[in-house]
Backbone as JSON, one array per atom type, in Angstrom:
{
  "sequence": "XXXXXXXXXXXXXXXXXXXXXXXXXXXXXXXXXXXXXXXXXXXXXXXXXXXXXXXXXXXXXXXXXXXXXXXXXXXXXXXXXXXXXXXXXXXXXXXXXXXXXXXXXXXXXXXXXXXXXXXXXXXXXXXXXXXXXXXXXXXXXXXXXXXXXXXXXXXXXXXXXXXXXXXXXXXXXXXXXXXXXXXXXXXXXXXXXXXXXXXXXXXXXXXXXXXXXXXXXXXXXXXXXXXXXXXXXXXXXXXXXXXXXXXXXXXXXXXXXXXXXXXXXXXXXXXXXXXXXXXXXXXXXXXXXXXXXXXXXXX",
  "N": [[104.18, 126.38, 14.71], [105.52, 125.53, 17.81], [103.32, 124.95, 20.48], [102.87, 127.05, 23.39], [103.78, 126.03, 26.65], [101.16, 125.0, 28.76], [99.91, 126.56, 31.73], [100.38, 124.95, 34.86], [97.89, 122.69, 35.89], [97.63, 121.65, 38.33], [96.41, 121.52, 41.65], [97.01, 123.72, 44.38], [98.68, 122.49, 47.23], [96.6, 121.47, 49.86], [96.06, 122.86, 53.13], [97.01, 121.12, 56.03], [94.56, 119.84, 58.22], [93.98, 121.65, 61.18], [95.0, 120.5, 64.35], [93.0, 119.68, 67.14], [93.49, 121.25, 70.27], [95.32, 119.39, 72.65], [93.97, 117.87, 75.56], [94.18, 117.36, 79.01], [93.17, 114.3, 80.52], [90.07, 114.07, 82.29], [89.35, 113.99, 85.85], [87.45, 112.02, 86.38], [87.78, 110.35, 84.16], [90.43, 109.52, 84.54], [90.16, 108.03, 86.89], [88.61, 105.84, 86.08], [90.27, 104.62, 84.23], [92.63, 103.78, 85.53], [94.26, 101.58, 85.71], [97.4, 100.03, 85.8], [98.49, 97.63, 84.99], [97.56, 94.99, 82.9], [95.66, 91.99, 83.14], [96.2, 88.57, 82.02], [93.84, 87.6, 81.0], [92.32, 89.64, 80.06], [90.55, 91.11, 81.62], [88.53, 93.94, 82.41], [88.68, 95.09, 84.9], [90.64, 94.66, 87.83], [91.15, 91.4, 89.25], [90.46, 90.13, 92.58], [93.15, 89.86, 94.61], [93.71, 87.81, 97.04], [96.02, 86.89, 98.01], [98.6, 86.1, 100.32], [101.35, 85.47, 100.58], [103.98, 84.99, 98.12], [105.08, 83.17, 95.21], [108.39, 82.4, 94.02], [110.79, 81.95, 91.42], [113.29, 81.11, 92.2], [115.69, 81.4, 94.9], [117.37, 83.51, 94.31], [115.81, 85.2, 92.71], [113.9, 85.94, 94.58], [115.56, 87.34, 96.39], [116.3, 89.49, 94.78], [113.91, 90.96, 94.63], [113.48, 91.54, 97.34], [115.67, 93.2, 97.87], [115.15, 95.28, 96.2], [115.93, 95.37, 93.51], [114.41, 94.36, 91.45], [110.94, 94.76, 90.59], [108.17, 93.52, 92.55], [106.0, 91.37, 94.51], [105.81, 90.69, 98.0], [104.7, 90.31, 100.69], [101.5, 90.6, 101.97], [100.73, 92.09, 104.26], [102.66, 94.03, 104.37], [101.82, 95.79, 102.5], [102.27, 94.91, 100.01], [100.74, 93.97, 97.5], [98.82, 93.25, 94.64], [96.09, 94.1, 94.3], [95.74, 96.0, 96.31], [97.76, 97.86, 95.69], [96.92, 98.78, 93.19], [94.58, 100.13, 93.9], [95.78, 102.15, 95.48], [97.25, 103.56, 93.58], [95.14, 104.68, 92.16], [94.02, 106.29, 94.18], [96.12, 108.12, 94.62], [96.1, 109.45, 92.17], [93.72, 110.86, 92.38], [94.28, 113.16, 93.82], [96.45, 114.31, 92.62], [98.85, 113.35, 93.67], [102.14, 112.07, 94.46], [102.22, 109.56, 95.62], [100.26, 107.14, 97.46], [98.69, 105.66, 100.35], [96.77, 102.92, 101.44], [94.54, 102.17, 104.11], [93.25, 100.29, 106.96], [91.26, 101.75, 108.19], [89.99, 105.12, 108.64], [91.01, 106.22, 111.03], [93.25, 104.63, 111.38], [94.84, 105.56, 109.28], [95.21, 108.22, 110.1], [96.51, 107.89, 112.61], [98.93, 106.57, 111.89], [100.13, 108.55, 110.33], [100.44, 110.64, 112.2], [102.15, 109.44, 114.11], [104.37, 108.95, 112.5], [105.21, 111.49, 111.61], [104.82, 113.34, 113.61], [106.44, 113.38, 115.86], [108.1, 115.38, 116.84], [106.4, 117.2, 117.83], [103.01, 118.33, 117.73], [100.71, 120.56, 116.38], [97.42, 121.24, 116.61], [94.96, 122.65, 114.67], [91.99, 124.43, 114.72], [88.65, 122.92, 114.59], [88.26, 119.46, 115.55], [87.69, 116.02, 114.68], [86.15, 113.81, 116.99], [87.3, 111.26, 117.5], [89.94, 111.6, 116.6], [90.83, 113.58, 118.36], [90.71, 112.15, 120.76], [92.67, 110.19, 120.27], [94.94, 111.83, 120.24], [95.0, 112.98, 122.85], [94.72, 110.81, 124.63], [96.62, 108.96, 123.91], [98.92, 109.87, 122.29], [99.93, 112.16, 123.7], [100.4, 111.0, 126.36], [102.57, 109.41, 125.61], [104.59, 111.17, 125.47], [104.67, 112.93, 123.35], [104.53, 116.22, 122.34], [101.54, 118.08, 122.25], [99.54, 120.63, 120.99], [96.58, 122.53, 121.11], [94.77, 124.68, 119.11], [92.26, 127.13, 118.63], [90.2, 128.01, 115.79], [90.01, 130.73, 115.74], [92.4, 131.53, 116.78], [94.59, 131.98, 115.12], [96.68, 133.78, 115.09], [98.36, 132.86, 117.04], [99.63, 130.68, 116.1], [102.18, 130.69, 114.84], [103.93, 131.13, 117.01], [103.44, 128.81, 118.43], [104.66, 126.89, 116.91], [107.4, 126.05, 117.76], [109.7, 124.56, 117.54], [111.93, 122.78, 115.33], [110.7, 120.69, 112.63], [108.03, 120.11, 113.31], [104.48, 119.24, 113.23], [101.61, 120.46, 111.69], [98.22, 119.95, 112.15], [95.0, 119.57, 110.78], [91.45, 119.85, 110.01], [89.4, 120.33, 107.21], [86.63, 120.71, 105.32], [85.61, 120.65, 108.77], [84.83, 117.82, 110.87], [82.25, 117.35, 113.11], [81.5, 119.95, 112.56], [81.85, 121.44, 110.28], [83.63, 123.53, 109.91], [85.62, 125.79, 108.04], [88.86, 126.17, 106.71], [91.67, 128.23, 105.72], [93.62, 126.71, 103.74], [95.85, 127.16, 102.09], [97.01, 129.41, 103.29], [97.64, 128.37, 105.82], [99.53, 126.43, 105.05], [101.63, 128.0, 104.01], [102.48, 129.37, 106.33], [103.16, 127.22, 108.03], [105.28, 125.98, 106.59], [107.1, 128.06, 106.52], [107.94, 128.03, 109.11], [109.3, 125.7, 109.27], [107.73, 123.44, 109.47], [105.42, 120.7, 108.77], [102.3, 120.22, 107.01], [99.29, 118.6, 107.61], [96.18, 117.63, 106.34], [92.93, 116.7, 107.05], [90.87, 115.6, 104.71], [88.41, 114.5, 104.42], [85.63, 115.3, 104.46], [85.38, 117.1, 102.34], [86.15, 115.71, 100.09], [88.17, 114.52, 97.32], [87.09, 115.54, 94.99], [86.02, 118.05, 95.43], [88.09, 119.42, 96.67], [91.61, 119.69, 96.8], [94.02, 119.3, 98.92], [96.85, 119.03, 98.64], [97.46, 120.4, 96.32], [96.97, 122.93, 97.2], [99.09, 123.35, 98.83], [99.48, 121.79, 101.1], [101.09, 119.06, 102.87], [100.18, 116.51, 103.38], [97.27, 114.69, 102.58], [94.5, 113.38, 104.09], [92.13, 110.75, 104.46], [89.08, 109.45, 105.72], [88.05, 106.83, 104.2], [85.8, 105.45, 104.52], [83.64, 107.08, 104.33], [82.81, 109.46, 102.05], [84.49, 108.56, 99.92], [84.16, 105.75, 99.9], [81.3, 105.52, 100.04], [78.98, 103.85, 100.05], [78.27, 102.77, 102.45], [79.29, 100.24, 103.03], [81.86, 99.5, 103.59], [84.95, 99.84, 105.44], [87.62, 101.99, 105.6], [90.75, 103.76, 105.05], [92.91, 106.48, 103.95], [95.99, 107.96, 102.87], [97.49, 110.58, 101.12], [100.44, 111.76, 99.59], [103.81, 113.05, 99.04], [106.28, 110.83, 97.64], [108.53, 110.68, 99.27], [107.6, 111.55, 101.8], [105.69, 109.65, 102.26], [107.02, 107.26, 102.81], [107.97, 106.87, 105.63], [105.45, 106.7, 106.84], [104.41, 104.41, 105.7], [106.04, 102.51, 106.9], [105.18, 102.6, 109.58], [102.54, 101.74, 109.16], [103.01, 99.13, 108.28], [104.25, 97.93, 110.56], [102.39, 98.29, 112.58], [100.33, 96.81, 111.65], [98.21, 97.76, 109.97], [97.13, 97.42, 107.46], [94.91, 97.53, 104.66], [92.4, 95.14, 103.87], [92.54, 93.01, 100.98], [90.03, 92.38, 99.71], [88.38, 94.44, 100.62], [89.79, 96.56, 99.55], [89.29, 96.15, 96.83], [86.53, 96.65, 96.78], [86.57, 99.38, 97.44], [87.97, 100.43, 95.25], [86.03, 99.97, 93.3], [84.1, 101.82, 94.21], [85.39, 104.27, 93.81], [85.17, 104.69, 91.11], [82.7, 105.82, 90.65], [82.79, 108.11, 92.1], [83.07, 110.98, 91.26], [80.51, 111.42, 90.06], [78.78, 110.88, 92.22], [79.53, 112.77, 94.18], [79.01, 115.12, 92.82], [76.21, 115.0, 92.75], [75.7, 115.1, 95.51], [76.58, 117.74, 95.96], [74.71, 119.18, 94.4], [72.35, 118.53, 95.76], [72.87, 119.7, 98.26], [73.02, 122.41, 97.54], [70.39, 122.82, 96.68], [68.98, 122.52, 99.09], [70.1, 124.66, 100.53], [69.27, 126.88, 98.98], [66.52, 126.64, 99.24], [66.24, 127.18, 101.95], [67.21, 129.79, 102.11], [65.25, 131.15, 100.74], [63.03, 130.7, 102.26], [60.22, 131.83, 104.05], [60.17, 131.73, 106.83], [62.72, 131.86, 107.72]],
  "CA": [[104.96, 126.76, 15.9], [105.15, 124.72, 19.0], [102.47, 125.69, 21.43], [103.48, 127.35, 24.69], [103.29, 125.12, 27.71], [100.05, 125.51, 29.56], [100.2, 126.6, 33.17], [100.02, 123.71, 35.57], [96.53, 122.6, 36.4], [97.65, 121.01, 39.67], [95.93, 122.37, 42.74], [97.95, 123.96, 45.48], [98.44, 121.54, 48.34], [95.74, 122.02, 50.91], [96.63, 122.87, 54.47], [96.58, 120.02, 56.9], [93.6, 120.34, 59.22], [94.61, 121.93, 62.48], [94.62, 119.56, 65.4], [92.41, 120.26, 68.35], [94.47, 121.24, 71.37], [95.18, 118.22, 73.53], [93.47, 118.21, 76.89], [94.44, 116.3, 79.98], [91.94, 113.58, 80.87], [89.41, 114.52, 83.51], [89.52, 113.12, 87.02], [86.58, 110.85, 86.21], [88.42, 109.45, 83.19], [91.62, 108.92, 85.16], [89.74, 107.03, 87.87], [88.12, 104.64, 85.39], [91.36, 103.99, 83.47], [93.84, 103.91, 86.33], [95.01, 100.32, 85.77], [98.74, 100.04, 85.23], [98.83, 96.32, 84.46], [96.42, 94.2, 82.44], [95.88, 90.56, 83.35], [96.28, 87.8, 80.78], [92.51, 87.24, 80.54], [91.66, 90.81, 79.49], [89.51, 91.66, 82.49], [88.63, 95.4, 82.49], [89.02, 95.46, 86.27], [91.5, 93.65, 88.43], [90.58, 90.44, 90.19], [90.88, 90.33, 93.97], [94.27, 89.0, 95.0], [93.75, 87.57, 98.48], [97.31, 86.27, 98.27], [99.39, 86.64, 101.43], [102.75, 85.34, 100.18], [104.1, 84.81, 96.67], [106.09, 82.22, 94.74], [109.51, 82.89, 93.22], [111.43, 80.86, 90.68], [114.43, 80.65, 92.99], [116.03, 82.33, 95.98], [117.98, 84.71, 93.73], [114.71, 86.07, 92.3], [113.35, 86.49, 95.83], [116.5, 88.32, 96.91], [116.24, 90.68, 93.93], [112.74, 91.74, 95.03], [113.71, 92.03, 98.71], [116.67, 94.28, 97.84], [114.67, 96.37, 95.35], [116.49, 95.38, 92.16], [113.3, 94.11, 90.53], [109.64, 94.91, 91.26], [107.49, 92.27, 92.87], [105.23, 91.33, 95.75], [106.41, 89.84, 99.02], [103.84, 89.94, 101.82], [100.41, 91.57, 101.88], [100.71, 93.02, 105.4], [103.58, 95.12, 104.06], [101.26, 96.59, 101.42], [102.77, 94.33, 98.78], [99.6, 93.21, 96.99], [98.37, 93.93, 93.42], [94.79, 94.75, 94.47], [95.93, 97.19, 97.15], [98.57, 98.85, 94.99], [96.11, 99.41, 92.15], [93.75, 101.12, 94.6], [96.61, 103.27, 95.91], [97.54, 104.37, 92.39], [93.94, 105.47, 91.89], [93.91, 107.31, 95.23], [97.11, 109.16, 94.36], [95.64, 110.23, 91.03], [92.61, 111.74, 92.76], [94.76, 114.44, 94.37], [97.72, 114.66, 91.98], [99.91, 113.01, 94.61], [103.12, 111.1, 93.98], [101.93, 108.22, 96.13], [99.16, 107.04, 98.43], [98.63, 104.43, 101.13], [95.43, 102.52, 101.89], [94.55, 101.7, 105.5], [92.06, 99.56, 107.4], [90.26, 102.72, 108.63], [90.48, 106.49, 108.66], [91.82, 106.43, 112.22], [94.54, 104.0, 111.12], [95.59, 106.49, 108.44], [95.57, 109.37, 110.92], [97.49, 107.52, 113.64], [100.22, 106.31, 111.27], [100.7, 109.84, 109.91], [100.86, 111.39, 113.39], [103.32, 108.77, 114.67], [105.51, 109.06, 111.59], [105.66, 112.86, 111.36], [104.49, 114.25, 114.7], [107.22, 113.1, 117.07], [108.69, 116.62, 117.36], [105.32, 118.06, 118.33], [101.85, 118.49, 116.85], [99.8, 121.67, 116.65], [96.11, 121.0, 116.0], [94.34, 123.96, 114.44], [90.57, 124.35, 114.38], [87.86, 121.82, 115.16], [88.72, 118.12, 115.21], [86.87, 114.83, 114.9], [86.33, 113.33, 118.35], [88.24, 110.14, 117.54], [91.29, 112.14, 116.46], [91.15, 114.25, 119.61], [90.96, 111.12, 121.76], [93.98, 109.63, 119.95], [95.97, 112.78, 120.64], [95.05, 113.22, 124.3], [94.8, 109.58, 125.41], [97.71, 108.08, 123.47], [100.16, 110.54, 121.9], [100.45, 112.96, 124.81], [101.03, 110.15, 127.38], [103.84, 108.89, 125.1], [105.57, 112.25, 125.5], [104.62, 113.77, 122.14], [103.86, 117.49, 122.67], [100.36, 118.39, 121.44], [98.93, 121.92, 121.28], [95.3, 122.73, 120.43], [94.43, 126.08, 118.87], [90.98, 127.38, 117.98], [90.3, 128.67, 114.49], [90.16, 132.17, 116.0], [93.72, 131.78, 117.37], [95.61, 131.84, 114.08], [97.84, 134.62, 115.4], [99.22, 132.15, 117.99], [100.16, 129.48, 115.47], [103.62, 130.82, 114.6], [104.63, 130.93, 118.28], [103.28, 127.41, 118.84], [105.62, 126.09, 116.14], [108.61, 126.54, 118.42], [110.85, 123.67, 117.33], [111.92, 122.3, 113.94], [110.14, 119.38, 112.34], [106.71, 119.88, 113.9], [103.39, 118.94, 112.31], [100.32, 121.13, 111.88], [97.16, 119.02, 111.76], [93.7, 120.24, 110.76], [90.38, 119.31, 109.17], [88.65, 121.38, 106.5], [85.71, 121.06, 106.39], [85.77, 119.85, 109.99], [83.79, 116.85, 111.22], [81.07, 117.54, 112.27], [81.07, 121.35, 112.61], [82.01, 121.99, 108.93], [84.49, 124.7, 109.9], [86.45, 125.88, 106.84], [90.14, 126.83, 106.95], [92.45, 128.67, 104.56], [94.71, 125.73, 103.7], [97.03, 127.77, 101.5], [97.6, 130.28, 104.3], [98.24, 127.49, 106.82], [100.71, 125.8, 104.48], [102.7, 128.99, 103.93], [103.0, 129.62, 107.67], [103.81, 126.0, 108.53], [106.55, 125.77, 105.91], [108.01, 129.13, 106.94], [108.44, 127.65, 110.44], [109.94, 124.39, 109.17], [106.76, 122.4, 109.84], [104.61, 120.09, 107.72], [100.85, 120.41, 107.19], [98.41, 117.48, 107.28], [94.78, 118.05, 106.27], [91.9, 115.68, 106.89], [90.06, 116.08, 103.58], [87.31, 113.55, 104.29], [84.31, 115.88, 104.18], [85.37, 117.78, 101.04], [86.46, 114.71, 99.06], [89.08, 115.06, 96.31], [86.36, 116.2, 93.9], [85.8, 119.45, 95.79], [89.27, 120.07, 97.25], [92.86, 118.93, 96.79], [94.93, 120.01, 99.81], [98.24, 119.05, 98.18], [97.54, 121.49, 95.33], [96.95, 124.17, 97.98], [100.34, 123.49, 99.57], [99.6, 120.85, 102.22], [102.01, 117.94, 102.65], [99.44, 115.26, 103.48], [95.81, 114.7, 102.53], [94.07, 112.17, 104.78], [90.71, 110.48, 104.28], [88.32, 108.28, 106.12], [87.41, 106.37, 102.97], [84.51, 104.9, 104.92], [82.58, 108.07, 104.06], [82.5, 109.79, 100.66], [85.2, 107.73, 98.95], [83.45, 104.47, 99.83], [80.02, 106.01, 99.55], [77.84, 102.93, 100.04], [78.11, 102.23, 103.81], [79.58, 98.81, 103.05], [83.29, 99.25, 103.8], [85.7, 100.71, 106.35], [88.96, 102.15, 105.02], [91.36, 105.07, 105.18], [93.92, 106.74, 102.93], [96.88, 109.11, 102.97], [98.16, 110.94, 99.88], [101.57, 112.64, 99.88], [104.97, 112.77, 98.19], [106.88, 109.52, 97.89], [109.45, 110.8, 100.4], [106.85, 111.65, 103.05], [104.91, 108.43, 102.43], [107.84, 106.13, 103.26], [107.88, 106.58, 107.07], [104.08, 106.3, 107.18], [104.29, 103.0, 105.29], [106.71, 101.69, 107.91], [104.25, 102.49, 110.71], [101.43, 100.88, 108.75], [103.52, 97.76, 108.25], [104.55, 97.39, 111.88], [101.17, 98.31, 113.39], [99.36, 95.9, 111.04], [97.05, 98.57, 109.61], [96.87, 97.3, 106.03], [93.54, 97.27, 104.21], [92.22, 93.81, 103.28], [92.37, 93.09, 99.52], [88.63, 92.41, 99.29], [87.89, 95.8, 100.86], [90.45, 97.41, 98.55], [88.55, 96.01, 95.57], [85.27, 97.39, 96.95], [86.85, 100.81, 97.39], [88.26, 100.75, 93.84], [84.71, 100.06, 92.65], [83.44, 103.06, 94.61], [86.07, 105.43, 93.23], [84.75, 104.9, 89.71], [81.49, 106.65, 90.63], [82.95, 109.23, 93.04], [82.69, 112.3, 90.73], [79.06, 111.49, 89.89], [78.11, 110.91, 93.51], [79.79, 114.04, 94.85], [78.26, 116.16, 92.09], [74.83, 114.95, 93.22], [75.72, 115.65, 96.87], [76.67, 119.2, 95.85], [73.43, 119.68, 93.91], [71.38, 118.41, 96.85], [73.18, 120.71, 99.28], [72.63, 123.72, 97.01], [68.92, 122.89, 96.68], [68.57, 122.76, 100.48], [70.5, 126.03, 100.89], [68.4, 127.85, 98.29], [65.19, 126.56, 99.85], [66.29, 127.85, 103.25], [67.37, 131.23, 101.88], [63.98, 131.7, 100.25], [61.92, 130.32, 103.14], [59.79, 133.03, 104.8], [60.36, 131.58, 108.27], [64.16, 131.92, 108.03]],
  "C": [[104.55, 125.87, 17.06], [104.34, 125.55, 19.97], [103.2, 125.92, 22.74], [102.94, 126.4, 25.74], [102.19, 125.77, 28.52], [100.45, 125.58, 31.03], [99.69, 125.34, 33.84], [98.61, 123.79, 36.11], [96.47, 122.03, 37.81], [97.2, 122.01, 40.73], [97.02, 122.56, 43.79], [97.64, 123.0, 46.61], [97.62, 122.19, 49.44], [96.43, 121.93, 52.27], [96.12, 121.68, 55.26], [95.62, 120.57, 57.94], [94.29, 120.53, 60.57], [94.08, 120.95, 63.53], [94.0, 120.31, 66.57], [93.44, 120.21, 69.47], [94.22, 120.05, 72.29], [94.76, 118.68, 74.92], [93.73, 117.04, 77.82], [93.14, 115.6, 80.32], [91.37, 114.08, 82.19], [89.67, 113.54, 84.65], [88.68, 111.86, 86.87], [87.19, 109.85, 85.24], [89.63, 108.76, 83.8], [91.24, 107.82, 86.14], [89.36, 105.73, 87.16], [89.27, 103.88, 84.72], [92.68, 104.04, 84.24], [94.68, 102.64, 86.38], [96.36, 100.46, 85.1], [99.07, 98.72, 84.52], [97.56, 95.57, 84.08], [96.7, 92.72, 82.71], [95.76, 89.81, 82.02], [94.92, 87.44, 80.22], [91.73, 88.44, 80.0], [90.55, 91.38, 80.33], [89.64, 93.18, 82.57], [88.98, 95.89, 83.89], [89.78, 94.32, 86.91], [90.73, 92.65, 89.27], [91.07, 90.75, 91.6], [91.98, 89.33, 94.29], [94.29, 88.9, 96.53], [95.07, 86.92, 98.92], [98.01, 86.92, 99.46], [100.88, 86.59, 101.14], [102.81, 84.89, 98.73], [105.23, 83.84, 96.33], [107.17, 82.93, 93.94], [110.2, 81.7, 92.57], [112.59, 80.27, 91.45], [114.76, 81.7, 94.03], [116.68, 83.61, 95.44], [116.9, 85.7, 93.3], [114.05, 86.72, 93.52], [114.25, 87.59, 96.37], [116.48, 89.61, 96.09], [115.05, 91.57, 94.31], [112.95, 92.34, 96.41], [114.64, 93.25, 98.69], [116.34, 95.37, 96.83], [115.24, 96.41, 93.95], [115.43, 95.12, 91.09], [111.99, 94.31, 91.29], [109.02, 93.55, 91.54], [106.76, 92.38, 94.19], [105.84, 90.33, 96.72], [105.4, 89.35, 100.05], [102.77, 91.02, 101.95], [100.37, 92.53, 103.05], [101.64, 94.2, 105.17], [103.02, 96.07, 103.0], [101.63, 96.08, 100.06], [101.71, 93.39, 98.21], [99.04, 93.94, 95.77], [97.05, 94.67, 93.58], [94.93, 96.04, 95.26], [96.71, 98.26, 96.4], [97.79, 99.53, 93.87], [95.18, 100.45, 92.76], [94.58, 102.34, 94.95], [97.01, 104.16, 94.74], [96.34, 105.24, 92.02], [93.75, 106.58, 92.9], [94.89, 108.45, 94.99], [96.67, 110.05, 93.2], [94.51, 111.19, 91.36], [93.1, 113.11, 93.2], [96.11, 114.84, 93.8], [98.9, 114.42, 92.91], [100.91, 112.06, 93.96], [102.78, 109.69, 94.42], [100.78, 108.3, 97.12], [99.27, 105.71, 99.15], [97.19, 104.18, 101.52], [95.53, 101.88, 103.26], [93.23, 101.01, 105.83], [90.96, 100.49, 107.89], [90.85, 104.11, 108.51], [91.37, 106.76, 109.86], [93.18, 105.75, 112.09], [95.43, 104.92, 110.29], [96.07, 107.69, 109.25], [96.67, 109.01, 111.9], [98.86, 107.26, 113.03], [100.9, 107.6, 110.84], [101.21, 110.63, 111.11], [102.09, 110.76, 114.03], [104.55, 108.99, 113.8], [106.07, 110.47, 111.52], [105.38, 113.83, 112.5], [105.35, 114.12, 115.94], [107.87, 114.35, 117.66], [107.65, 117.59, 117.88], [104.25, 118.27, 117.28], [101.05, 119.7, 117.31], [98.51, 121.41, 115.88], [95.37, 122.32, 115.89], [92.9, 123.77, 114.01], [89.9, 123.15, 115.01], [88.36, 120.47, 114.66], [87.63, 117.08, 115.45], [87.18, 114.26, 116.28], [87.3, 112.18, 118.47], [89.68, 110.59, 117.43], [91.73, 112.81, 117.75], [91.47, 113.23, 120.71], [92.32, 110.45, 121.53], [95.1, 110.54, 120.46], [96.11, 112.88, 122.15], [95.26, 111.94, 125.11], [96.0, 108.7, 125.04], [99.0, 108.84, 123.15], [100.75, 111.38, 123.02], [101.06, 112.1, 125.91], [102.36, 109.52, 126.92], [104.92, 109.97, 125.05], [105.62, 113.1, 124.26], [103.88, 115.06, 122.47], [102.7, 117.77, 121.7], [99.77, 119.71, 121.91], [97.64, 122.04, 120.47], [95.03, 124.22, 120.31], [93.07, 126.17, 118.19], [91.21, 128.06, 116.63], [90.52, 130.17, 114.66], [91.55, 132.53, 116.54], [94.85, 131.61, 116.36], [96.86, 132.65, 114.42], [98.79, 133.97, 116.4], [99.95, 130.97, 117.35], [101.67, 129.56, 115.28], [104.4, 130.58, 115.88], [104.54, 129.49, 118.75], [104.24, 126.49, 118.09], [107.03, 126.48, 116.57], [109.79, 125.59, 118.35], [110.79, 123.13, 115.91], [111.25, 120.94, 113.81], [108.81, 119.08, 112.96], [105.68, 119.63, 112.79], [102.17, 119.76, 112.68], [99.25, 120.19, 111.34], [95.82, 119.75, 111.82], [92.71, 119.45, 109.92], [89.68, 120.49, 108.48], [87.97, 120.77, 105.28], [85.86, 120.1, 107.58], [84.58, 118.93, 110.19], [83.48, 116.98, 112.71], [80.67, 119.0, 112.11], [81.14, 122.05, 111.25], [82.79, 123.3, 108.9], [85.44, 124.65, 108.7], [87.7, 126.68, 107.15], [90.78, 127.25, 105.63], [93.69, 127.79, 104.49], [95.98, 126.34, 103.12], [97.76, 128.66, 102.51], [98.29, 129.46, 105.39], [99.53, 126.86, 106.31], [101.89, 126.77, 104.42], [103.32, 129.24, 105.29], [103.75, 128.4, 108.2], [105.19, 125.82, 107.89], [107.56, 126.84, 106.28], [108.63, 128.82, 108.3], [109.08, 126.26, 110.43], [109.04, 123.24, 109.55], [106.08, 121.84, 108.59], [103.14, 120.29, 108.04], [100.1, 119.17, 106.72], [96.97, 117.95, 107.36], [93.9, 116.82, 106.14], [90.89, 116.21, 105.88], [88.8, 115.25, 103.38], [86.03, 114.2, 103.82], [84.26, 116.61, 102.85], [85.39, 116.77, 99.9], [87.41, 115.33, 98.03], [88.38, 115.76, 95.15], [86.23, 117.69, 94.18], [87.07, 120.16, 96.27], [90.47, 119.13, 97.18], [93.89, 119.67, 97.65], [96.38, 120.07, 99.32], [98.45, 120.16, 97.15], [97.59, 122.84, 96.04], [98.18, 124.33, 98.86], [100.51, 122.55, 100.75], [100.55, 119.71, 101.85], [101.3, 116.59, 102.66], [97.95, 115.54, 103.33], [95.34, 113.35, 103.05], [92.57, 112.0, 104.61], [90.26, 109.31, 105.13], [87.55, 107.85, 104.88], [86.09, 105.67, 103.24], [83.37, 105.8, 104.46], [82.44, 108.3, 102.56], [83.24, 108.9, 99.66], [84.54, 106.38, 98.78], [82.03, 104.66, 99.35], [78.82, 105.11, 99.66], [77.59, 102.3, 101.41], [78.36, 100.73, 103.88], [81.07, 98.5, 103.17], [83.84, 100.24, 104.81], [87.12, 100.78, 105.83], [89.46, 103.56, 105.28], [92.43, 105.24, 104.12], [94.74, 107.96, 103.3], [97.51, 109.33, 101.6], [99.27, 111.94, 100.22], [102.67, 112.39, 98.85], [105.53, 111.4, 98.55], [107.81, 109.57, 99.11], [108.7, 110.82, 101.73], [106.02, 110.4, 103.32], [105.73, 107.32, 103.09], [107.77, 105.87, 104.76], [106.48, 106.19, 107.52], [103.87, 104.83, 106.83], [104.94, 102.08, 106.3], [105.84, 101.52, 109.15], [103.07, 101.59, 110.36], [101.84, 99.41, 108.78], [103.65, 97.18, 109.65], [103.37, 97.43, 112.84], [100.08, 97.41, 112.8], [98.09, 96.59, 110.6], [96.62, 98.43, 108.15], [95.39, 97.02, 105.76], [93.46, 95.88, 103.59], [92.0, 93.93, 101.77], [90.92, 93.14, 99.07], [88.02, 93.8, 99.51], [88.52, 96.78, 99.88], [89.73, 97.34, 97.21], [87.2, 96.74, 95.63], [85.49, 98.89, 96.83], [87.21, 101.25, 95.97], [86.98, 100.87, 93.04], [84.06, 101.4, 92.95], [84.07, 104.29, 93.97], [85.58, 105.72, 91.82], [83.49, 105.75, 89.6], [81.62, 107.89, 91.51], [82.57, 110.58, 92.44], [81.18, 112.46, 90.55], [78.35, 111.64, 91.22], [78.31, 112.25, 94.21], [79.08, 115.19, 94.14], [76.8, 116.18, 92.55], [74.72, 115.45, 94.66], [75.73, 117.18, 96.82], [75.34, 119.8, 95.39], [72.36, 119.63, 95.0], [71.59, 119.48, 97.91], [72.77, 122.11, 98.81], [71.11, 123.88, 97.01], [68.4, 123.17, 98.08], [68.89, 124.2, 100.88], [69.59, 127.07, 100.24], [66.99, 127.83, 98.87], [65.15, 127.29, 101.19], [66.41, 129.36, 103.09], [66.04, 131.86, 101.51], [62.79, 131.39, 101.15], [61.5, 131.52, 104.0], [60.03, 132.94, 106.31], [61.83, 131.69, 108.68], [64.69, 133.31, 107.74]]
}
């Protein structure tokens, strides 16, 4: 008799190993790998383009860039420079912003933002850096721009102070040098309810500890001379915001000649790569001092 067929000895197909859930890269990783364009020599970091003007194959190619049909660089004072744009892409990534602008100083960043978005009136809330206060009282007010100063304890007066459409609320948190802390989310909700925008000087917190745009602010401003630069060897400033809100600030930067030099932009890009490590150490040092003071018998 023919033997019955034996049951198949083949093993059941094994399950494919489950994939680990994907995770967005950390801020530190994004900073290190923020390059959009690689050069032909394979350099891991961009060279410094001190170029002021650029060559084009013909006038038609130049016209295409001028009229926005093709990307390209035109003139460094306008912010059209590979070294500067790479820095700005890194700055935007620090605070999850659509765009960022680099400036020759923190005060340049502040002044361009105030001129671009404060013409209908500015309400300053809480403590301010002395240089910012001088800009407001000695320059903007004499130009006819209404400026109101409110203490942190006068939050209940803020809604009434926003008495015309298109105003700007300006604040620092933590403030320089008093370290006053504000509720940015609460300020943003009130400002937007009154048709105003909110600008926050985020210099003292740094993007590692605080992202004002995530909390609802429209602008995050930095004196990059301080924590972003971190080595006391450069002077720079930055503004992060939406692409729409950045455009008028870029026009002021262009016409006031506030662009950051390419060599300084390269130095600042270098500094950003160690920013998370440096700020973490700052935080640890501050906590050690605070704990020592809390436990000190004389305090």
